[in-house]
C-alpha positions in Angstrom: -19.2 -51.9 -33.4 -18.2 -49.3 -30.9 -15.8 -50.4 -28.2 -17.1 -49.3 -24.9 -14.6 -47.5 -22.6 -14.6 -49.0 -19.1 -12.6 -48.0 -16.1 -10.2 -50.9 -15.5 -7.7 -49.0 -13.4 -9.0 -51.0 -10.5 -7.4 -54.1 -12.0 -4.0 -52.5 -11.6 -2.3 -53.2 -8.2 -2.9 -50.2 -5.9 0.9 -49.6 -5.5 1.2 -49.4 -9.3 -1.8 -47.1 -10.0 -0.6 -43.8 -11.5 -2.9 -41.5 -9.4 -1.9 -43.1 -6.1 1.8 -43.0 -7.1 1.6 -39.3 -8.0 -0.1 -38.5 -4.7 2.5 -40.4 -2.6 5.7 -39.8 -4.6 5.0 -36.7 -6.7 4.7 -36.2 -10.4 8.4 -36.4 -11.2 8.5 -40.0 -10.0 6.0 -41.1 -12.7 7.0 -42.5 -16.0 5.6 -41.0 -19.2 3.0 -43.8 -19.7 1.8 -43.2 -16.1 1.3 -39.5 -16.7 -0.5 -40.2 -19.9 -2.7 -42.8 -18.2 -3.9 -40.2 -15.7 -4.9 -37.9 -18.6 -6.7 -40.8 -20.4 -8.5 -41.8 -17.2 -10.1 -45.0 -18.6 -9.1 -47.9 -20.7 -11.2 -50.0 -23.1 -12.7 -53.4 -22.8 -10.0 -55.9 -22.1 -7.3 -53.3 -21.8 -6.6 -51.2 -18.7 -5.7 -47.5 -19.0 -2.0 -48.1 -18.1 -1.6 -50.6 -21.0 -3.5 -48.3 -23.3 -1.1 -45.5 -22.4 1.9 -47.7 -23.1 0.4 -48.8 -26.4 0.0 -45.1 -27.4 3.6 -44.2 -26.6 4.8 -47.3 -28.5 2.8 -46.2 -31.5 4.2 -42.7 -31.6 7.7 -43.8 -30.6 8.6 -40.4 -29.1 6.8 -37.7 -27.0 7.6 -35.2 -29.8 5.4 -37.2 -32.2 2.7 -37.5 -29.7 2.8 -33.7 -29.2 2.5 -33.0 -32.9 -0.2 -35.7 -33.6 -3.6 -34.3 -34.8 -6.9 -35.3 -33.3 -7.5 -37.5 -36.3 -4.2 -39.3 -35.7 -5.0 -39.8 -32.1 -8.5 -41.1 -32.9 -7.1 -43.7 -35.3 -5.9 -45.6 -32.2 -8.2 -48.1 -30.6 -9.6 -46.7 -27.4 -9.1 -43.0 -28.3 -12.4 -41.3 -29.2 -13.1 -37.8 -30.1 -13.4 -36.5 -26.5 -10.2 -38.1 -25.4 -8.3 -36.8 -28.4 -9.5 -33.3 -27.8 -8.7 -33.5 -24.0 -5.2 -34.8 -24.9 -4.6 -32.0 -27.4 -5.7 -29.4 -24.9 -3.5 -30.8 -22.1 -0.5 -31.0 -24.5 -1.0 -27.4 -25.6 -1.3 -26.2 -22.1 2.0 -27.9 -21.2 3.7 -26.3 -24.1 2.4 -22.8 -23.1 3.5 -23.4 -19.5 7.0 -24.4 -20.6 7.3 -21.1 -22.5 6.4 -18.9 -19.5 8.9 -17.4 -17.1 8.6 -16.2 -13.6 7.3 -12.7 -13.4 9.7 -10.1 -11.9 8.3 -6.9 -10.5 11.6 -5.0 -9.9 15.0 -5.5 -8.4 16.2 -4.5 -4.9 19.7 -2.9 -5.0 19.7 -1.4 -1.5 17.7 -1.0 1.7 17.1 2.6 0.6 15.4 1.5 -2.6 13.3 -1.0 -0.7 12.4 1.6 1.9 11.4 4.2 -0.7 9.2 1.6 -2.5 7.4 0.7 0.8 7.1 4.3 1.9 5.2 5.2 -1.2 2.8 2.3 -0.8 2.3 2.2 3.0 2.5 5.7 4.4 -0.8 7.1 5.5 -2.4 3.7 6.1 -4.7 3.8 9.1 -4.1 0.1 10.1 -0.9 -1.7 10.5 0.1 -3.8 7.4 2.9 -6.4 7.2 4.2 -6.7 3.6 6.8 -9.2 2.4 9.0 -8.9 -0.7 10.1 -12.3 -1.8 13.3 -12.2 -3.8 15.3 -14.6 -5.9 19.1 -15.0 -5.8 19.5 -11.9 -8.0 17.4 -9.9 -5.5 14.6 -9.6 -8.1 11.1 -9.3 -6.6 9.2 -12.4 -7.6 6.3 -11.8 -5.3 5.0 -9.0 -3.1 2.4 -10.0 -0.6 0.5 -8.4 2.3 0.3 -11.1 4.9 -1.3 -9.2 7.8 -3.6 -6.3 8.4 -4.3 -5.5 12.0 -5.6 -2.9 14.4 -3.8 0.3 15.3 -0.4 -0.3 16.9 -0.8 -4.1 17.0 0.9 -6.8 15.1 0.3 -10.5 15.4 2.1 -11.7 12.3 4.1 -14.8 12.9 7.3 -15.8 11.2 5.7 -19.0 10.0 3.3 -17.1 7.8 6.1 -15.2 6.3 8.3 -18.2 5.6 5.4 -20.3 4.3 5.2 -17.9 1.4 9.0 -18.0 1.0 8.9 -21.7 0.5 5.8 -21.5 -1.8 7.5 -19.0 -4.1 10.9 -20.6 -3.9 12.4 -17.3 -2.6 16.1 -17.1 -1.7 15.7 -13.9 0.4 13.0 -11.8 1.9 12.5 -8.2 3.0 9.7 -7.5 5.5 8.1 -4.1 5.8 5.4 -2.8 8.1 4.0 0.6 8.9 3.4 2.4 12.1 0.0 4.2 11.8 1.2 6.7 14.3 3.6 8.0 11.7 6.7 7.5 13.9 8.9 4.7 12.4 11.0 4.2 15.5 11.1 0.5 16.2 9.5 -0.8 19.4 10.9 -3.5 21.5 8.3 -5.9 20.0 9.5 -4.9 16.5 13.1 -5.7 17.5 12.2 -9.1 19.0 10.1 -10.0 16.0 12.9 -9.1 13.7 15.4 -11.3 15.6 12.9 -14.2 15.5 12.5 -13.9 11.7 16.3 -13.7 11.3 16.7 -16.9 13.4 14.0 -18.7 11.4 15.6 -17.6 8.1 19.0 -19.0 9.2 17.4 -22.4 10.0 15.6 -22.5 6.7 18.4 -21.1 4.5 16.2 -18.1 3.5 18.0 -14.9 4.3 16.1 -12.0 6.0 17.7 -9.1 4.1 15.9 -6.3 6.0 13.0 -5.3 8.1 11.8 -1.9 7.2 9.4 0.2 9.3 7.5 2.9 7.5 6.3 6.1 9.1 4.4 9.1 7.6 7.4 10.8 6.0 10.3 8.4 6.5 11.4 4.8 7.1 13.9 3.0 9.2 15.9 0.0 8.0 16.6 -2.3 10.9 19.5 -3.8 9.0 21.2 -0.4 8.8 20.8 0.1 12.6 22.3 -3.4 13.2 19.2 -5.3 14.3 19.2 -7.8 11.4 
């Protein structure tokens, strides 16, 4: 007789439910059986999903043996049908592949000149003002390059919060901001200077260093760090 799967997670006290605990405390706060219970989703008649997850882990004794178990070995357990076994194998394999990946690096900044030359190639000749951020790790390797604003001629409304939101998202240690002057003249305006100082202050508060703010013209660039603005 087939044992019908039923969702008995509601029988678990709300403060102990894995999904709610992950939502409130984050995935790192959950035990192995709680993470497994989220993947299983449902228990079986008479056994809630948390108990089923604990039973599975007790059966395999170690996460390594759960990782290497075949679909047939998983299906041999009460409450694990073909669909659940396949979903578990897919989730485990995805986890393995994620663990083998590393953060993509797209170059290393060794000086303001190198950063300026890179931005000059990309941004000169643009007919609208663009604000680009290079997010760097502690080795000054570029882990992300992002255009955060495209505006009208000679106007910039980019706010430091947009820039530092990305820095937090990408776990950047430092940033370099670049923007172009469609007029072709890279001389900083008073607004550019004030914007740079605001970014520098925000960076100090957040522990994320503003390495430079580079303004790109048609044929040259200006580093505000080199002229003492940041």
